[in-house]
N, C-alpha and C positions, 0 to 999 in steps of 0.2 A: 870306559869306564875300569878296565884293566888299573887306573890308580884307587880308582875309587878299592879297588882290590885291593891293593898292593899295603893301602894305609888301614886295613878294617886286618891284617895279616900282621903289618908290624907290627899291633900293638892287641891280641892276643897274649901279651907276656901278666895283661894292665887286669887283663878278663875277672871281675870280683864274680863272689858267690854266689848264690840269693839270700842267703844264710847269711853273711858278709854284706852285702848292698844293707838288708832290714834295719841290719845290727846299728847301717849308718848312720844309716836314715832318720831312725825309730826313737826322737827323744826317751822310749822307756826300755829301749836296748829289749830285749829276751824275756823281764818284766811286761810285756806288751802283751793284750788277748787282740785273736783276729781273727776274724772272718772274713769264708769270701762273696761278691756281692748276691746279694740276694739271697739269700742263704742263712738261714736263721741258729746253723751250730758256730759255736765260740770254744776257736785254739791255744791250749800255750806255744808258746813257740816254736819248741819243740817237733808239737802237732801236728804245725802248720809246715814246717817244709816239708819234713813228711807227707804232708796232704802234698803239699804243693807238687813237689818230686815226681807222685803218684801221679795228680791229672795234665804236668805237660808231657810226662811219659807215649799219655796214652793219642 
């Protein structure tokens, strides 16, 4: 476990933000519309990031 912990710690500088990950993986980028699973409300990119941050801090 210590070797895994050391490896994780050494890669912390490579960590991407949620915003950067979505931009890198979503073809439409910031122009896409997003929705949380099981919900009907559709969010713009900025709204989705703010709501995601808010929900992940709970």
